[in-house]
C-alpha positions in Angstrom: 34.0 11.1 13.8 35.5 7.7 13.2 38.2 7.3 10.6 37.5 4.4 8.4 40.5 3.0 6.6 40.3 2.2 2.9 39.5 -1.4 2.2 37.0 -1.6 5.1 33.3 -2.3 4.4 30.5 -0.2 5.9 26.9 -1.3 6.3 24.3 1.5 6.3 20.6 2.1 6.9 19.3 4.1 4.0 15.9 5.7 3.4 13.1 4.6 1.1 10.6 1.8 0.5 12.9 -0.8 -1.0 15.6 -0.4 1.7 12.8 -0.8 4.3 11.7 -4.0 2.6 15.3 -5.3 2.6 15.6 -4.5 6.3 12.3 -6.2 7.1 13.1 -9.3 5.1 16.6 -9.7 6.6 15.6 -8.7 10.1 18.3 -6.1 10.2 18.9 -2.4 10.7 21.1 -2.3 7.6 20.1 -2.6 3.9 23.2 -1.4 2.0 27.0 -2.0 2.1 30.0 -0.4 0.4 33.7 -0.4 0.4 35.7 2.6 1.6 38.2 3.8 -1.0 40.9 6.4 -0.9 40.5 10.2 -0.5 36.9 10.1 0.9 35.6 7.9 -1.8 33.5 4.7 -1.7 32.9 2.0 -4.2 29.3 0.6 -4.2 26.9 -1.3 -6.3 23.6 0.5 -6.8 20.9 0.3 -9.4 23.1 2.2 -11.9 25.9 -0.4 -11.5 29.2 -0.4 -9.6 30.3 3.2 -9.1 32.5 5.5 -7.1 30.8 8.0 -4.8 31.6 10.3 -1.9 31.7 8.8 1.6 30.3 12.1 2.9 27.0 11.2 1.2 26.3 8.9 4.2 27.1 11.5 6.9 24.5 11.3 9.6 23.3 7.9 8.5 23.3 4.9 10.9 26.4 2.9 10.1 28.5 -0.1 11.2 31.9 -1.0 9.8 34.4 -3.9 10.1 37.0 -1.5 11.7 37.6 -3.9 14.6 38.4 -6.8 12.2 42.2 -7.4 11.7 43.3 -6.5 8.2 46.8 -5.7 6.9 47.6 -2.8 4.7 48.2 -5.2 1.8 44.7 -6.8 2.3 43.0 -3.4 2.5 44.8 -2.2 -0.7 43.8 -5.4 -2.5 40.1 -4.9 -1.6 40.1 -1.4 -2.9 41.9 -2.4 -6.1 39.5 -5.2 -6.7 36.5 -2.8 -6.1 37.9 -0.1 -8.4 38.4 -2.7 -11.1 34.7 -3.5 -11.0 33.5 0.1 -11.5 31.1 0.2 -14.4 29.9 -3.4 -14.0 26.2 -3.9 -13.9 23.9 -4.1 -10.9 22.5 -7.6 -10.1 18.7 -7.1 -9.8 18.2 -10.9 -9.8 20.0 -11.2 -6.5 17.6 -8.8 -4.8 14.6 -10.7 -6.2 16.2 -14.1 -5.2 16.9 -12.9 -1.7 13.3 -11.8 -1.3 12.0 -15.2 -2.5 14.4 -16.9 -0.2 13.3 -15.0 2.9 9.7 -15.9 1.9 10.7 -19.6 1.9 10.6 -19.9 -1.8 13.6 -21.2 -3.9 13.8 -20.7 -7.6 17.0 -22.3 -8.9 16.9 -20.4 -12.2 16.8 -17.1 -10.4 19.7 -18.1 -8.2 21.7 -19.0 -11.3 21.0 -15.6 -12.8 21.9 -14.0 -9.4 25.2 -15.8 -9.5 26.2 -14.5 -12.9 29.7 -13.1 -13.4 30.4 -9.4 -13.6 27.0 -8.3 -12.1 26.8 -7.4 -8.5 24.5 -6.3 -5.7 26.2 -4.4 -2.9 26.9 -7.5 -0.7 28.3 -9.5 -3.6 30.6 -6.6 -4.4 32.0 -6.6 -0.9 32.4 -10.4 -0.7 34.1 -10.7 -4.1 36.5 -7.9 -3.3 37.3 -9.4 0.1 38.2 -12.7 -1.6 40.9 -10.8 -3.6 42.8 -10.0 -0.5 45.8 -12.2 0.5 45.0 -14.1 2.6 41.3 -13.7 1.5 38.9 -12.1 3.9 36.2 -14.5 5.1 33.2 -12.4 4.2 30.9 -15.1 2.9 29.1 -15.2 6.3 28.6 -19.0 6.1 26.7 -18.7 2.8 27.4 -21.1 -0.1 27.0 -18.4 -2.8 27.8 -14.7 -3.0 24.3 -14.1 -4.2 23.0 -15.2 -0.8 25.1 -12.8 1.4 23.1 -9.8 2.6 24.1 -6.5 4.3 22.5 -8.0 7.4 24.9 -10.9 7.3 27.9 -8.6 6.9 26.7 -6.3 9.7 26.5 -9.3 12.1 30.1 -10.4 11.6 32.6 -10.2 14.4 34.7 -7.0 14.3 31.8 -4.9 12.9 31.1 -2.0 15.2 29.1 1.3 15.0 30.8 4.2 13.4 29.9 7.9 12.9 30.7 10.2 10.0 30.8 13.9 10.6 
């Protein structure tokens, strides 16, 4: 079992048709990402919006986390606080559609504008926005120009991201 400090992000391979499509489109083993909170909790953006769940829900799943990336206690606390402040915000379905079009080589500016809306998040946007609240900010944009373009695949490929196992 690997202890994952609060404020870290974890990329996970989940089951189902949509996660499979996401992994195929992004050429990645990972289709979802969340932030580790305190007391065995996680903060994640799913179809029901930004919510708190149990980290144990991903026990046995294939995971990587940014545990080898340097982060101070202050940065990690800021990431968790930012994520908790977003609980209840809506899920950003437009981002998922936009990413699908992008990986097909199609670009629809109106869709990207909708995907970039404030206070709606897909899982990667949640992580990137919360990392930006740390001082100094975490560089989790992965070279993308817009949070709506960052994917779990991008976050999984960053330096300091290593395999982890939950019991």
